[in-house]
N, C-alpha and C positions, 0 to 999 in steps of 0.2 A: 515415581515413574508410573505412567499408565493409570491415571486417575479415572474414576467413574464419572462419566459425563452424561447428563440427561438432555437430550435434544428432541424437541417436538417436531412433528411432521411439517408444520408450517414453516419453522425456521430452517429445517433441512432443505425444503424445496426452494425458498426464495433468498436464502443467505449462504448456507454452507455448501450447497452443491453447484450453483451456477459458475463459480470460478473454474472448477474442474471440468464442467461440461464445455465451457468456452475454450479452455486449453486444448481439449480433445477435438472439438468440432471446428474451431476456427484456426487454432495454431497447429493442429495435427500432431499433438504430443504422442510419443510412442512409448513412454514409460510412466507408470504411476507408482506411488509408494504408499503402502498402508502403514499407518502410524502405530505408536505404542498404545495409545489410550483405548479404553473401552467406550463404545457409544451405546448408551442405553443398556449397559450390562454385558455387551458382547465385544470381545477384542476386535479391533478394526480389521485385522488380517483374517479374521474368521467370519466377517460379515458378508456372506455369500450374496445376499440381496443387493448390497451396495456395490460390491465388486462386479457382479454380473450385469448390473444396470448400465455400467460404463460400456459394456460390449453390446448388450441387447438393444438398449434404447439410444445410446449416444454414438454408437458406431466405432468404439475404440478398437484399434488394431495395433496391439503392441504387447508389452509384458508388464506384469505387476510384481514389484519387489517389496520386501518388507523393509521397514526402517531397521537400523542395525540392532540385532538381538531382540527385535519385537516378537519373534516367535518363541525365543527362549523364555521370555518372562510370562508367557501365557500360562505355563504350568508352575514355573519357579516362583514368580512374584504374585501373579494374579490368581493363582490356583483355580483357573477357569476349567482346566482339564485335570485328569488324574494321573497323567504320565506324559513324558516327553514325546512318545510315539503318537499319543492322541493329539497332541498339539500339531504335529506335522500333518497328520491325517486331516484335521479340521481346516488347516489353512490351504492345503493343496486342493481339497475338495471345494473350498470356497472360491478358488480361482487365482490364488497367489502362485507365481511362477518361479520366483527367485528369492533367496534369503540372503540378506546382508549379514555377514558373520559366518561362523563355522557350524552353527547348530544343525542344519540339514545334513551337512557332510558327516557329522558325527552320529546322527540318529536315524537317518532315512532307511538305511539298510535294515536296521532292527524293526522299523515300522512296517517294512515290506514283509519281513520274515514272520511277523506276528499277524499278518493279514489285514493290517489297518490301512495300508496304502496299496492301491492296485497299479498295475503297469500302465493302464490308460491314464491315470492321474499324472504320472511322470511324463508320458508321451505328450499329453496336452501342454504341459509346462515347457517341454523341450521345443515343441512346435512353435510356441509363441516366442521363445528366445531366439531360435535359429531364423525365424521369419524376419526379425528385426536385423539380425546380423547380415542376412542375405540382402535386405534392402539397403544396408549401409555399404555393401560392396566389400565386406571383409574377406570373402573367399575369391574375389576377383584377382587379377594380376596386381601385384603390390604397388599400387599407385599412391596409397595413403602414406607410404613410408618416406615420401619425399619431404614431409614437414619435419623441421628440426629447429635448432636454436636460432638459425637465421630468420625464422618466421615469427620470432618473438621480439617485442620491443621495437617494432617498426614504426616509422613516423606516422603512418595512417592510423595505426592502432592508438597511438598516443593522442592524436587529434580527435579520434572517436571518443576516447575517455574524457577529453576536455569538453567536448560538445555535450556529453551526458551530464557533466557537472554544471555547465552553463544552463542547460534547459531544466535541470532538476532543482536549481537554487530557488528558494522562496523568500521574497522580501516581505517581512511581516509587519514592519513599522518603518516609516520614513517621514518624521515630523518636518514640516516646512521644507520639504524636498532637500533635506540635508545631504543626501547622496543624489547624484554622483559628486565626488570631490573633483576639484580642479587641480591638475598637477602643478600648474604655475603658482598656485596659492599655498600649496602644502610642502613645506620644506622638511619638517621633522615629524615622523610618525612614531608613536610608542605602541608596540604590539605586546599585549599582556595576556598571560595564561599559559599553563604548562603545555598545552597542545600546540601553541603557536610555533614552537621550534621542535616538533616531534613528528617525524615522518610516519612512525608506527601508528600514531593516534588517528591518522586520516583513513586508515583501512578498517572496514567492518569485519564481521565474523567470516571465516573461511577465505580471507584475502590471500591471494598468491604473493609471490616475492616481487615487489616493485622493482622496475628497472633503474630509474633514476629519479627518485622521489624529490619533489620540490616542496619544502616546508613553507608555511605562510610567511615566516620571517624572511626567507630567501626571496620569495615572490615580491614582497613589499619593498625589499631593498632595491629591486630593479626599477622601482617607480619613484622613490623618495630619496632626496639628497642625503638625509640622515634618518636612520632607523634605530630605535632603542628597543631591546627585548628585555622583559622582566617576567619570570615565571609566575610570581605571586603566590603560587601553591607548589609544593614539591611534586605533586601528581594530581590527576583528575579527581581522586577521592577527596583531596583538599582538607585533610583532617587537622591542619595546623595553620595558624596565622603568622608564623615566623617570617615568611618572606613578603608580607604585605608592604613593609616599609620601602623596600626596593621598588616595588610596583608603583607606590604612591609618588615616589621621587621621579620616576620615569614619566608618569602622567602629568606632573606639574610642569615639566620642561617642554613637552611636545605640543605641536600645533593641533594634531589630531590623535585621538586615542582609540585603538581598536582592541577590544577584549574578546579573546577566543575562549568560550566556555562550553559546557554541555557534558557529553558522555564519551566513553570509549569502552574497550572490551573488558576493562576492570569493573565496569558498572552494568553492562548488559552483554550477554552472549548466550549461546546455547548452553542449557543446564545452569544458567545463572540469571535469575529473574531480578528485576528491580522491585524494591518494596515501596518506593516513593516516586512521585512524578516531579518533585522539586529538584533543583540543581544539587549535585552532591556536595556534602560537607559544607565548607565555608565559602563556596564559590559566590553565593549571593552577597556575602559580606565583602568579598574582594571587589565585586562590581560596584557596590555602594561606596566603598572607600576610595576607589579610583574616580568614580563619577563626581564625588564631592570636591575634588581638587583640580580636575581637568579644566583647561581654558574654555573648551567648548563641550557641548553634549557629546557623549561617546557613541561609538558603533559597536554593537554586540553581535558577535558571530557565534552561532550555535552549531555544535557537532552532535551527532547521535542518530540512531535509527528510529527512535520512537518519540512521542510527544513529551514536552517538558512544560511544567507549569511555571511560566515566566510572567505571571500577572503583574508582579512588582515592576518589571522592566517595561511592560506594556503601558503602565500608567505613570512612569517616572519621566518628567520632562528633561532630566539630565541624561537620559538615554534617547538619542535622536533616532537611531535606526537599529532594527533587528533583522539579521539575515541568517536563514537556516540553510546549511549546506549538506546535511546528512553525513555520510562518510565519503568525502570527495576523492579518496584514493591518491595515487601518486602525482596527479596533476593539480591537486587542490590548491597548492601554493601559486601556481600559474594563473588559475582562474579567479581567485579571490580579488587580487588587485584589478583585473580586467573589469570586474563588476563594480568595485568601489570607485574606480576612476572613470566609469561610464563608457568603457570600450565595449562592454556588453550590457544590454538593457534587460534586467531580469524579468521573466514573465511566467515563472512556474507557479503552480497552485498546490496547496497541501493535499496529499493523498489520504490523509486520515484526520479525524477530529482530534484536537488537542484538549484533553479534559483537565479540569482543575484537580488539585491534590485530594480534594474530598472524595473523588471518584475511586480512590484506592480502598475505600471502605467496602466497595462492592466486591464480593468474592470472585476471583478469576475463574472459578469453575462454574459460575452461573452462566449457562450458555443461551439464556433467553435474550432474544433481540428486542422484543417489544416491552414497553414499560408496564409496570404493574403498580399503580398508585397505592393499592391496598397494603402493600408491604414496603412502600417507599423505594421501589426499584425504578430507576430512571430510563431503562432501556440502553441500547448500545448503537453506535454508529449514527451518522447524520440522518439516516432514514427513519430512525425511531427514537433517538435519545432526546429526552425532554429537559435535561438539566442545563446548567450554565456551561459555557465553553470558554477556553482561553482564546483559541483561534479555531474556526470551523473548517470542516472538510471543504476543499475547493477555494479556500481563501489564499490570496496572494496579490501583492501590489507590484507596481512597475514604476519606472521613471517617467513613463508616459501615462496620460489619462486616456483610457479607452472608453468608447461607448459602442453599444450594439443595437442594431435594429433588425427585427425579423422582416425580411422583404416578402417572403411568401411561405405559406404552409396551408394545408387544407383547413377550412373552417369546420368541416364535417367529415366523419368517417362512418361509413355504413358497414356493419358487421353482418355477413350472411352466415347462418349456422347450418350445420348438417341436419339431417332429418330426425335427429333425436328429439323426442317430445319433451316439453317442459324444460327446455334448456334454460330459459330465462325464468327465474323463480321470484316470486314475491316474498318468499321467506328464505333468503340466503343465509349463509353462515354468519354474516354481519348484517344487522338491521339498525337503522336509526328510526326515529319516530315516524318518518314518512314511509318507511319500507324502501329498500334500495334495489335497483335492478342491476344485475351483473350477468356476464356470460362466461362460462368456463372456456379457457383457452383451447382445451382439447376438443371442444365442440364447435370451434370456429372452422367453417368449411375450408378456407385458405388463409392462413396467417400471412403468407407471402404477398397475397393480393392487397393486404392492408398497409404494407410498408410504404412510407412516404418520406419526402425530403423537406428539410427546413433550410431555406436560404437566408443567410445572415450577413449583414454588412458590418464589418469591424472597422471603426474609425479611430485613428491614432491622433489625439489632439496635442501631443507633446512635440518637442523639437528633437527627439532622438528616435531613429528607427527601432523597431522592436518586434520580437515574436512572442506571442502570449497564448496560453492555453485557453481556448474558448469552451466553456462548459454549458451544455444544454440540459436543463432539468425539466421534470414533469411532475405535476401533482393533480390529484382529483379535487374538484371544488367541493365535493361532499366530504366533510370531516368524519371519517369512519374509523371507529376503534379497530386497531390491528392493521390498518393500511398505512403505508409509509407517509411521513410528513411531506417528503418529496423524494424523487430518485433521479439519478443521472441517467439520461437516455442517449447521450452521445457527446463526444468531445473531439476537438481538432486543434492542432497547433497552427497558428496563422501568423505569417510575417507581414507587417504593415509598415510602410515607410512613414516618416514623420509628416504630419499634416495631410495624410491621404487615407483612403478607404479601400479595404480589400473585401471581396465577397467570398463566402465559404458555404459549402453545402454539407449538411449533416443528415444522413439517413436515419430514420427511426422505425423500429419494428415494434408495433404496439403489443403484440402477443408476448414478446420477450421483455421489452423495456418498460411498458406502462402497466403491466399486470402485477399482481401480488398473490401470494398464497393465502388460501382460507385455512381454517383450523384443521381441515382434513388433509392439508398438504396439496390441494389442487389449485392450479393457477387460475385466477379469475380476473377478468377485465371489467372494471366498473363502467357502467353506461352513464351517460350524462356529460356534464361539462368538465373538461380537463384544462389545465393551464400550463403552457410551455414557458419557461423563463430562461433568459440568458442575460447575465448582469442585472440591470434594473428593468429590462424590457420584458413585457408579458404578452402572451398571445393565447386567446381562448379557442379551444376546439371542442366540438361535440362528438361523442361516440354514441351511435344509435344502431338499432337493428332495423 
């Protein structure tokens, strides 16, 4: 608990902090949590510089709580302070307002009596806490008390849950357009895997109590005249092959075989990390055994919150389709057959890179985003990772073939900078042989003035209507060490009818989306040619002063 993490200024600025900044500035988050770990030797709840930055620079108006017992471990486990009272003093003065756990309840009085905590420290924390309670209307007439059991499990909530599964599903493989299946041609489906008939397996970590969960088996039964279930493995860990025989027999008899594989909370959850990216236990063996006897290539459905190295399935012609559903929750069984039988056309894209098993040799505690060839380090995320991928960030198929064309975007952006001299340097933090020009984002006179729109036509060449996630990327034409290979600058989900075209507009903020941090942790925008890409379409634009 609470490992020592080394994070450089460059990665802090353009990878680790932007999600928090966005949540505060765009989503108006009113609560932040400081974590257990130390960042560069200082416990996160004691990092006054980072906690205050949220208020002073990002305009955060809310309260900061600790993760549960994150204050207790500062002295007890991390020995960063010499006493419990010192721990309380350091976090309150850093800007933490609330403690999850009982630590402050037990030790704050003593910290005050010893003069380590002042009344003003407590007043500030109370002000932040009560401000949020007032904004929530907690002290108004009791209107919030009207919510009760009748407001849970409502039809519209269930429909929202189903829509989340539909939009989140990612089709990773679909050889020869094997899916969607035709109901008229499929009489007998075999659904195989321990999670196929387990409502619990469909919920991720911290899942509430589902109202009326529909298992995959129950869902498929509503679509096929005959359905056979075989677990194949006793559980998701799949440490034994004892039940393979039953699964093989079921697969032999069925028209279509669907195998549900992947992870559940016995494999990944808080406080329980995976040590491998491969499918657990004998799951791969189960898939091979079933695929070798099935009449037709099978459909592989994957559950789990993180990437799985399914390279074997990607390249095996006996596995026609791979569909990732994450943790689909109580309506997972309803949505799976909607997708399999073409009532819903999947259009989701992977929100993370799926790495191969070899990536597990990289220490989890190495926080560097950028690759370092001198030590065989491949970097992390689609922006910097240089190694092989199983499936890349933003990958996802559909039952339709989509094409994209950029209808309009500026060919040129002119950056005017403030009166600071020597803003544009011939010797920047990064140089190539030719010497590179760049401008610091903080020195650009008006970043808002640079915001532009990209108009994109999305054409659906298939015979099924579909909504798909349109991802717009940007990259600099100069290949500069330390700058991203490419980065996502905008996305939009677009519904397009079969055989037609829909236009969409995506705004781009160059200061925010097309810049990257230099080694000092300052955002810089490279001048020169940049390329916008959506699908196979490319559009070149010039950034100049």
